[in-house]
C-alpha positions as CSV (number, residue, x, y, z in Angstrom):
1,X,-257.1,-64.2,29.7
2,X,-258.7,-61.8,31.8
3,X,-261.6,-63.8,32.2
4,X,-259.6,-66.6,33.3
5,X,-258.4,-64.6,36.2
6,X,-261.9,-64.3,37.6
7,X,-262.0,-67.7,39.4
8,X,-258.9,-67.1,41.3
9,X,-259.8,-63.4,41.9
10,X,-263.2,-64.6,43.6
11,X,-261.4,-66.9,45.9
12,X,-258.8,-64.4,46.7
13,X,-261.2,-61.6,47.3
14,X,-263.6,-63.7,49.5
15,X,-261.5,-63.6,52.8
16,X,-260.8,-59.8,52.2
17,X,-264.6,-59.1,51.7
18,X,-265.6,-60.8,54.9
19,X,-263.0,-59.0,56.9
20,X,-263.9,-55.7,55.2
21,X,-267.6,-56.2,56.3
22,X,-266.3,-56.9,59.7
23,X,-264.3,-53.7,59.6
24,X,-267.5,-51.7,58.4
25,X,-269.6,-52.8,61.3
26,X,-266.7,-52.1,63.9
27,X,-265.9,-48.6,62.5
28,X,-269.5,-47.7,61.7
29,X,-269.8,-48.1,65.5
30,X,-267.0,-45.6,66.2
31,X,-264.1,-48.1,66.8
32,X,-260.9,-48.4,64.7
33,X,-260.2,-52.1,63.9
34,X,-256.9,-52.9,63.0
35,X,-257.2,-56.2,64.7
36,X,-258.9,-57.6,61.5
37,X,-255.5,-59.4,60.6
38,X,-255.5,-61.2,64.0
39,X,-259.0,-61.9,64.0
40,X,-258.6,-63.6,60.4
41,X,-255.3,-65.4,61.6
42,X,-257.0,-67.0,64.6
43,X,-260.1,-67.9,62.7
44,X,-258.0,-69.8,60.2
45,X,-256.2,-71.5,63.1
46,X,-259.3,-72.4,64.8
47,X,-260.7,-73.7,61.7
48,X,-257.9,-76.3,61.3
49,X,-257.7,-77.2,64.9
50,X,-261.4,-77.7,65.1
51,X,-261.3,-79.8,61.8
52,X,-258.5,-81.8,63.0
53,X,-259.9,-82.6,66.5
54,X,-263.6,-83.4,65.3
55,X,-263.1,-84.6,61.8
56,X,-266.0,-82.2,60.7
57,X,-265.4,-78.9,58.7
58,X,-268.5,-77.7,60.1
59,X,-267.4,-78.0,63.6
60,X,-264.1,-76.5,62.5
61,X,-265.9,-73.5,61.0
62,X,-267.8,-73.0,64.1
63,X,-264.4,-73.1,66.1
64,X,-262.8,-70.6,63.7
65,X,-265.8,-68.3,64.0
66,X,-265.7,-68.6,67.8
67,X,-261.9,-67.8,68.0
68,X,-262.4,-64.8,65.8
69,X,-265.1,-63.4,68.1
70,X,-262.9,-64.4,71.2
71,X,-260.1,-61.9,69.8
72,X,-262.9,-59.2,69.0
73,X,-264.2,-59.5,72.5
74,X,-260.6,-58.8,73.8
75,X,-260.5,-55.8,71.5
76,X,-263.9,-54.6,72.8
77,X,-263.1,-55.1,76.4
78,X,-259.9,-53.1,75.8
79,X,-261.2,-50.2,73.8
80,X,-264.7,-49.7,74.9
81,X,-264.6,-50.8,78.6
82,X,-261.0,-49.7,79.6
83,X,-260.7,-46.9,76.8
84,X,-257.4,-48.3,75.6
85,X,-256.0,-46.5,72.5
86,X,-257.7,-48.2,69.6
87,X,-254.8,-48.4,66.9
88,X,-252.3,-49.9,69.6
89,X,-254.9,-52.3,70.9
90,X,-255.4,-53.5,67.3
91,X,-251.9,-54.1,66.5
92,X,-251.3,-55.7,69.8
93,X,-254.0,-58.3,69.2
94,X,-252.4,-58.9,65.8
95,X,-249.0,-59.6,67.5
96,X,-251.0,-61.9,70.0
97,X,-252.7,-63.6,67.3
98,X,-249.5,-64.4,65.6
99,X,-247.7,-65.7,68.9
100,X,-250.5,-67.7,69.8
101,X,-250.7,-69.5,66.7
102,X,-247.2,-70.0,66.1
103,X,-246.7,-71.5,69.6
104,X,-249.7,-73.8,69.4
105,X,-249.5,-74.5,65.6
106,X,-251.0,-77.8,64.7
107,X,-249.2,-80.5,62.8
108,X,-248.9,-79.7,59.1
109,X,-251.3,-82.2,58.0
110,X,-254.1,-81.6,55.5
111,X,-257.8,-81.4,56.5
112,X,-260.8,-81.2,54.4
113,X,-262.4,-78.1,53.0
114,X,-265.9,-76.7,53.2
115,X,-268.4,-77.9,50.8
116,X,-268.3,-76.5,47.2
117,X,-271.4,-75.8,45.3
118,X,-271.5,-76.2,41.4
119,X,-273.8,-73.5,39.9
120,X,-274.2,-73.1,36.0
121,X,-272.2,-70.7,34.3
122,X,-270.5,-69.7,37.5
123,X,-268.5,-72.8,38.5
124,X,-267.7,-74.6,41.7
125,X,-266.9,-72.6,44.7
126,X,-267.4,-72.9,48.6
127,X,-270.6,-71.7,49.8
128,X,-268.7,-69.2,51.6
129,X,-268.0,-67.4,48.2
130,X,-271.6,-67.3,47.3
131,X,-272.5,-65.9,50.8
132,X,-270.4,-63.1,50.5
133,X,-272.6,-61.0,47.8
134,X,-275.6,-61.8,50.0
135,X,-274.1,-60.5,53.0
136,X,-272.9,-57.5,51.1
137,X,-276.4,-56.4,50.1
138,X,-278.0,-57.6,53.4
139,X,-275.5,-55.4,55.3
140,X,-276.0,-52.4,53.2
141,X,-279.7,-52.7,53.8
142,X,-279.3,-53.4,57.4
143,X,-277.2,-50.5,58.0
144,X,-278.9,-47.9,55.8
145,X,-282.5,-48.8,55.6
146,X,-283.4,-50.1,59.2
147,X,-283.7,-48.6,62.8
148,X,-280.9,-51.2,63.8
149,X,-278.5,-49.9,61.4
150,X,-279.3,-46.3,62.2
151,X,-278.6,-47.0,65.9
152,X,-275.3,-48.7,65.1
153,X,-274.2,-45.9,63.0
154,X,-275.1,-43.4,65.7
155,X,-272.6,-45.0,67.9
156,X,-269.9,-44.0,65.3
157,X,-271.7,-40.7,64.1
158,X,-273.8,-38.9,67.0
159,X,-273.4,-40.1,70.5
160,X,-276.0,-37.3,71.3
161,X,-278.6,-39.2,69.4
162,X,-278.2,-42.5,71.3
163,X,-278.2,-40.7,74.6
164,X,-281.5,-39.1,73.5
165,X,-283.1,-42.4,73.0
166,X,-281.5,-43.6,76.3
167,X,-279.3,-46.3,74.5
168,X,-275.8,-47.1,75.6
169,X,-273.3,-46.3,73.1
170,X,-270.9,-49.0,74.4
171,X,-273.3,-51.9,73.9
172,X,-273.6,-51.0,70.2
173,X,-269.9,-50.7,70.1
174,X,-269.6,-54.1,71.6
175,X,-272.1,-55.6,69.0
176,X,-270.2,-54.0,66.0
177,X,-266.9,-55.4,67.0
178,X,-268.3,-58.8,67.8
179,X,-269.8,-58.8,64.4
180,X,-266.2,-57.8,63.0
181,X,-264.7,-60.9,65.0
182,X,-267.6,-63.1,63.4
183,X,-267.0,-61.9,59.8
184,X,-263.2,-61.8,59.8
185,X,-263.1,-65.2,61.6
186,X,-265.3,-66.4,58.7
187,X,-262.9,-65.1,56.2
188,X,-259.9,-66.8,58.0
189,X,-261.9,-70.2,57.8
190,X,-262.5,-69.9,54.2
191,X,-258.8,-69.2,53.8
192,X,-257.7,-72.2,55.9
193,X,-260.4,-74.3,54.1
194,X,-259.0,-73.6,50.7
195,X,-255.4,-74.3,51.6
196,X,-256.5,-77.2,53.8
197,X,-253.7,-76.6,56.6
198,X,-252.5,-74.0,58.6
199,X,-248.9,-72.1,58.3
200,X,-247.4,-69.2,60.5
201,X,-248.8,-65.7,59.5
202,X,-250.9,-67.4,56.5
203,X,-253.2,-64.1,56.3
204,X,-250.1,-62.5,55.1
205,X,-251.5,-58.7,55.7
206,X,-255.1,-59.5,54.3
207,X,-256.5,-57.9,57.3
208,X,-254.7,-54.6,56.5
209,X,-255.8,-55.0,52.8
210,X,-259.4,-55.4,54.1
211,X,-259.0,-52.2,56.1
212,X,-257.8,-50.5,53.2
213,X,-260.7,-51.6,51.1
214,X,-263.0,-50.3,54.1
215,X,-261.7,-46.8,53.6
216,X,-261.6,-47.0,49.8
217,X,-265.1,-48.1,50.2
218,X,-265.9,-45.0,52.3
219,X,-267.3,-47.4,55.1
220,X,-270.0,-48.8,52.8
221,X,-270.6,-52.5,52.3
222,X,-271.4,-52.4,48.6
223,X,-268.3,-50.3,47.7
224,X,-266.1,-51.7,50.3
225,X,-266.5,-55.4,49.1
226,X,-266.2,-54.3,45.4
227,X,-262.7,-52.9,46.5
228,X,-261.8,-56.4,47.7
229,X,-262.3,-57.8,44.3
230,X,-259.9,-55.3,42.8
231,X,-257.5,-56.4,45.4
232,X,-258.4,-60.1,44.8
233,X,-257.6,-59.5,41.2
234,X,-254.2,-58.1,41.7
235,X,-253.4,-61.2,43.8
236,X,-254.8,-63.6,41.1
237,X,-252.4,-62.0,38.7
238,X,-249.6,-63.2,40.8
239,X,-250.9,-66.9,40.9
240,X,-251.5,-67.0,37.2
241,X,-248.6,-65.2,35.8
242,X,-248.6,-65.6,32.1
243,X,-247.0,-62.4,30.9
244,X,-243.5,-63.1,32.5
245,X,-243.9,-60.2,34.8
246,X,-241.3,-60.2,37.8
247,X,-242.6,-62.2,40.6
248,X,-241.6,-59.9,43.0
249,X,-243.4,-57.0,41.3
250,X,-246.8,-59.0,41.3
251,X,-246.3,-60.2,44.7
252,X,-246.2,-56.6,45.9
253,X,-248.8,-55.3,43.6
254,X,-251.9,-55.7,46.4
255,X,-249.8,-53.5,48.7
256,X,-248.9,-51.1,46.1
257,X,-252.6,-50.9,45.2
258,X,-253.2,-50.2,49.1
259,X,-250.8,-47.4,49.2
260,X,-252.3,-45.9,46.1
261,X,-255.9,-46.2,47.7
262,X,-254.6,-44.6,50.9
263,X,-252.9,-41.8,49.3
264,X,-255.5,-41.1,46.6
265,X,-258.7,-41.4,48.5
266,X,-258.2,-41.1,52.4
267,X,-258.4,-37.5,51.9
268,X,-261.8,-37.6,50.2
269,X,-263.5,-40.3,52.0
270,X,-265.7,-39.4,55.1
271,X,-265.1,-41.6,58.2
272,X,-267.9,-41.8,61.0
273,X,-267.6,-38.5,62.9
274,X,-266.7,-40.3,66.3
275,X,-264.5,-42.9,64.9
276,X,-261.8,-43.6,67.3
277,X,-263.0,-41.4,70.1
278,X,-262.8,-43.6,73.0
279,X,-265.3,-41.7,75.6
280,X,-269.0,-41.1,74.9
């Protein structure tokens, strides 16, 4: 029975994994990103609106990603340029995304989903599912094995190192935040693509789960995305409940896991040294 949960767990973990990768890029650059929830939500909204308006799921994907990056740009301007408090800004963006999508919510008609690929022994999934492990490994190499990644991490670890190289911390922070919008927006697009329509608040706290996975994974792509599969598995249990477990308990299970992760690991995890420091 456990193996029967794997397809659902993969689908549930994919939007979390993309948002978690986005959170890692932002926070490795020194900017706390509670706005992942809003970026995912606006990405899902953009996918549905773009697909409805154009009739093309590919254009919908581009619109959704663009919407996620627009929210990220707003977060970057507020926190990096104007040094606004990062936690408050992130929560504000989540509220803004919820309000915008509720006010401009498209009619509840179904749209097409992104193409699915059939692979032997694996099954048929959206190409976004297959893309996640590739990006997970590529992000690890990029962040920890290249000069580019060293400079991005220096923005969140050692501003003195960037200054010694005459590099602007704010530019690297902008880059990290925009990448978070691109990835979280993609996760929102995948979510909307699988459901085929948009509903109010459809991300349902997934951005916060992704942030918990970032902390649990110690701000590393491999362990952070792997944690998302744990949360995805917990969500899949609710969808395929065959053990007569109370639905309320299963529905709350991912959030209970989040609290366990935060209580059990936040004290032992090591965030970037300059995370949340607004001024260079």
